[in-house]
Every structure is written in structure tokens, then in C-alpha cells.
N, C-alpha and C positions, 0 to 999 in steps of 0.2 A: 325664719328658720334657726331652730335653736342647734346646738351642738353639745350636748350632756354626752353623749355615748363617745363622739371623737375625743373629747377633752379626757374621759375616764381612761379611754384606751390608751391615748397618747402618753399618761400617767403610769399606765400599767407596764406599759412597753418601756419605759425608763427603767425599769426593774430588771429586763432581761441583759443590759448593760453591764460589763465587768471589765470597763476601762477604767483604770486607778494609775494615778498617777506614781512611778517609781521613784523618783527623786525630788527633794524642794526647787522650786525655782530662785528662790533667794537664799542666802548663806545661812548656816548656822549662828544663832547669837543675835539676829535681828529680831527686833520686835514683833509681836504678833501684830497686824493690823486689826484685831478685834481686840485684845486685851491687853495689850502691851506687854506679855509676857516671852521674853527671849526662846527663840525658839531651837530644838534639839535636833528635830525630823521633820519628814513631809507632812505631819499635820502638828497643830500645837496640842501639848500634853496637858494645858489648861481647859481651854475651850472647843478644841476639837475642829477649829477651822483650817483649811487649807493651807499650806505656807506657799502661798504664789504671789508673783508680783502681778494686781489686778489691772495693771495698767499694760494693756496689749494692742499690737495692729491687727488689723481687719485680717490680715493673711495668717496671724496665726491662731486667732479666734476660729477661722475657716479650718484650719488644720486640726486644730484640738475638736471641733465638732465631727468631722470625718473619722478621725480616729475614736471617739466616742462611739459613734453611729455604728462602725462596721464591725467594733469588736463586741460580739454578741455571746452572751454569756451560755457556757456549755451545759448548763440544765436544760436548754431547751431543745439541743441535740438529744440528749438522755430522755426529756418527759417525750414528745411528739410519738418517737417510733413506741414508747410503752402503751401511748394511750392508743395507738392503732392495734396494737399487737396483743398486748395483756394486759387490758383496762381494768381487769379486776385487780391485779396485783398492784397497780399504780394507785388506786383509792385505797384499797388496804394497806399499802406503805404509808400513806400519807395519814390516815385515820391512827394509826399504831405510831406516829411521829417522826418515819424516817422521810424527813422534807427538805434535806440539805441539797440534795441533787433535781429536787422537782421544781419548775415554774410554781407558784401558787395558783390554785385551781380557780379564783374569781378572776388574778389577772389573765390567765389566759383565754378564759372564757370571753373577757370585755374585748380582748383584740382580735380574737378569733369571731366575736360577732361582727366587730367594725370591719374585718376583712370580708366579710360576707356579704354585707351589704355595698362594700366598694366593687366589688367581683359582681355582685349581682346588676349593679348599675350600669356598670362598662357594658357589661354583657347585653342588656336588655336595649342602650341606646347606642349599641354598636350595629353589626351588621344583622345579628338577630331581629334587632329593632326595626332596621331599616326594611326586612324582608317582611315583618309584619304591616309595616304601614305600605309598602307593595300591594301586599294581598289584601290588605283592607280598601286601596284606593281600585283594585283590577275588581275587587266584588262590589264595590259599590257602583262602578261604570257597569258591570252586567247587568245591576238589580234596578238601574234606571226606568229602563220600558216596563218593567215589573210595577214599579212603581205608579208611573203613568197611567198604566191600566188600572193598578186599585184606586187611585184617584177617580178615575172617571166612572168606575162604578159605584164609588161612594156618593159618587153625585147623581147616577143615573138612579139610583134606591129610592122611589119614593116613600117606601115604609119607614125611614129613617127620619125621627125628629130633628130640629136645626140644632140643638143640642148634641144629641148624638151624632149628627155627622161633624162635627165641630170636633166630638171626643176621637171619633175613627181618623181624621186628618190628624189629630196631636200625634197619634200613636204612629202615623206613617212618618210624619216629620220629628220623631224622638223627641217631641215637647215634653220632658219628664214632669216640669211641673202640670201641665194642662191633664196629662194622666192620671197621677196620683191624687190630685183634686178633684178629679171627674170632669171639669171643664176648663177651658184654656186662659180663663180671667178670673184673678183675685176676687172682683167684685161677685161674679158668680158664684165662685165658691162659698162665699160668704155668706151668701143669700141662703143655699141650699142647705148648709151646716145650721144655720140659724134657725131656719124652718123645721128642720129635724130634731132640735135639740129641744129636749124635756123641760128644762127651767133657764130663767137668766144666767143661774153660773156656768152650766154646762155650755150655753151659747160662748160666753164670755172665753172659757177653756178652750173649746174649740177653735175660736177663731184666733187665737193666740197662736195654737197648734199650727194651725195650718198656715198662718202667717211665718211662723219660723221654719217650716218647711220650705214653704214655696221659696223664699227669700233666699236659702240655702241653696235649692236645686237651682235657680237662676245663677246664683254666683257658681256653682260647678260647670255650669254649661258657659259662662261666659269666660273662666278662668280655670280650664281643665289642668292644665299644665302646675297652677299653683296647685291644686288639689291633688295632684300626683307627687309633687313635693311633702305635702303634709300628710299623706299615707306614708310614705317613707320615714319622716320624723316617727310620725304616732308609733309605728312598726317596730323602730328599735327599742321605744319607751315599752309597749306592750311585752315584746318577748323577753324582756328582764322579769315580768310576773312570771313565766314558768318555770324559774329558779324555786321559787316558795312554793306554787301552786304543787309542783313533781315532787319535791321533798315532803308537803304534807301527804299526799296520797301516797308514799313510799312509808309516811310513818303511822299511817291508817294500817297498812298491809303488813306491818312488823310491829305491832302496839304491845304485844305480849313479848318480846324480846328487850330486858330491859337492859341488856349491855347494848344495846345500839340507840343510840341518841339521834335526834335531830340534825346535829350539826354533821354525824356520818350521813345521812341522807341528803342533806345539801353538798356535801363533797361529790359523792356521785352525782346528785342531779349536774353539778359543774362540768364532771369529766363528760358524763355522756352527750349531755346538750353540747360540748365541744366539739364532742366526734361529729355528731349528725352534723354541726354547722360546716365542719372540715368538708363532709362529704355533701353537702351541696353547694360548697365553693368549689371542688373539685368538678362537681356534675358541670358547673355555670362554665368552667373552664374549656372542659371538654367539649360542650355543645355548640361552642362558638369555632370549635373545629369538625366536629363528626356529627353534628347537628342532635337530634330529639334521643338517639340513640345513648347517648350520654347519661341519660337519666336513669336508666337500668342499673346505674352505679347506688341506686339508694337501696337496693334490694339487699344492700350489704348491712343496711341499719337495723333491721330486728335480728341477724347472726350477732354483729357487734353487741346491741342489747343483751343479749341472752348471754354470752360469753362474760361479758361485764358483769349482768347481775349476780350469775352464778359465782363468778369469781369471789366478786366482793363481800357477798353475804352469804356464803360457802353453804349452799342450798343444793339439792339434788335438781335433777333435771324436771321431773314432773312437777315440782314445786315452782320452780322458776319460770316453765311454761304458764302455768297458771296466774302467776303474780306478772308477767308481762302482758298476759288477754287483760286483766283487769287495769293494769296500768294505761294498755293502749286507749281499753272502754274511758277510763276516767278521765285521762288526758284530751282524748277526741272531744268529750263534751266540755270541758273546761274550755278547750281551743276555742269551740265553736261561740262561747262565751266571749272569749277575749277576741276573736275576729268581730264578733258585733260591739264591741268597746273600741275598738279600733277605727271600723269604720264610723262609729258616732262620733269620735274625739276629732276626727279627721274633718268629718262632714260639720261639725257644729264649730269648728275653727275657719271656717271660709268665710263667715260673717261677723264681724266683730274685733 
């Protein structure tokens, strides 16, 4: 499992820290450890290195780490409320160059994205996940008699051929390799595919695909937890694609406005997706306390998008609603393709 998102978010979070040393650790006139220029202040005026004693005890290092971690930049406290209440003004200010009070959009997006995945995994692996497991166990116990009855009916049905009976039994047992291939063994699948193929090249391609598919289905069955971890890893990567996709869709809707650049759409997308991720994170947290009712919070998503788009692009209500519908349709289609890509990448990595 790779950690690209965690690394990027951790590096970005460092930008929220405003802790700075108020005075030098070593007296003025001491040669700089880097360039040996005599020091006159907190930083070397020649090379910029911090004027401090780098030989420190573990206690001093721990104290400085805690200080630097808890002194959060005031920009965060000014950016998040505006992102929630006045998103259009926040985006417009950043595009117009008023950036000193803001957390950079990409930095905020990366950290919130990481937070969403962490909270989501905790929520699904906590009480909510345990409840799902209990429900699955209860359901499996209740359906045991029905499965036995179904097996008996399959065995008693004289109209079924041997292959059809094995396929039906594979379906009952959730033998995905057998269901997808149409039979329960790789040898039978290869024989059927080779008989139906029109030429040797088709037979070779079909056999290679069937082997690729069966190997990974068997790997998913054998290691479901690893497959879940791969889904989480690739979800983090694929979500990043929403930024350029969303920006390109917006660029298509505003192509005639020469004063609006692709960069502007990227900033809008980062702010908008950051809020949507915050909303999902809040829903996860509330769901651990009040249950599925918490997901009604997501109804705020289109309201926020309307306010954000209207404020950022200075458009009327009717045109904003029209563009929202276009954006929703286009992102739904793109999201479908990205979901298939997500599943394929995680599925493909199960072997190899």
C-alpha cells in the first residue's frame, strides 16, 4: 500500500503552522553553521539558515515539535468559515490576488481529502462496520435453510444438464469465477471459449482474458481484506482526477468568457470539492452517533454549489441552475467512468 496522499497532505499541513522562533538560540557574532558568516539575528542574513544550536536533547526536540504543531496558522480559521458561508467570495478573492489570509486551495483540498478517508475508514471499521457484520451474519444464518432447499431443487431438476447444474450451484455458493466463466473450472471455460472462437487469434485472446479474469477473481475471494485496501488506495488517486475533469467541464460551459481562465476553474473546483469532502466527513462523524439520518446533511451540497457558482462567476440564478444541471450530468458520466477505472485498477493489482 502506497502513501502518496498521506505524504502530500502531511507536507501541505505543514504550511498551516505559523510557529517561528522569536529569538536566536546562539549569541550574535557566532559563525553561521552553514556559511560561517557572523550572525546578527534570528536568521543568517547571508544564507537564510536559522540561527540555532542543532545539538539538542530529546526533551527539547519534543517540546519544539509540540509547539510547532499546536500553533496553527490563523489563515485556517479565516478560510474554513468563508468556504462554508461565502464560498463565492473566497474563490473570487483568491483569483483576484487577495491570498494572504487564505490557506492555498490545493493544500486545503489535499488535507481535507486525507481527513475524509481517515474518518471514513474509522467509521466503517467501528460500530457501524460491526453492525454490518452482525447483520450479514444474521442474514446468512436465516438464509441457510433456503440455500439447502435451493440445492435440493437443483439436484432434483432432471431438465438441467450437468454443466447447467454446476453453474447453478456455483451461483448459490457465490463462486464468482464459475459464474463469470459460465462453468466452474478453468479447463471447461477454455474449451467452450475455444470452440466458439472464429479463428486461432480470437481463441488466444479469449483464453488470455479468461485466465486474467479468473486469476483475479480467485485472488479477491482468497484475500478480500487486501482487495478492500487496494480499493482505498486507488480511490485516493482516482478522486484527484476530479479536479482536472471538473475544471475542463467548467471551461466548456464558460468558453466564450475570455476573462475566465482554466486556472480560475481549477480554483473553483478545489474550493467546491473541499466543501463536498467536508460535508461527507461531517456525515461520517454524525452517522456514528445518530445513524443513517446524518446523511441528510448531503442535501446541503447542491445549495452550496448554487451559492458558490453564482458568487464566483457573477451569473444570474437561471443561468447558474442551468450550468449546475449540466455540471451534474457531465460529472455523473465522468464519475461513472472513473468508478470503473477505480475498480479495474484495484482488481488488476490483485495479481502481480
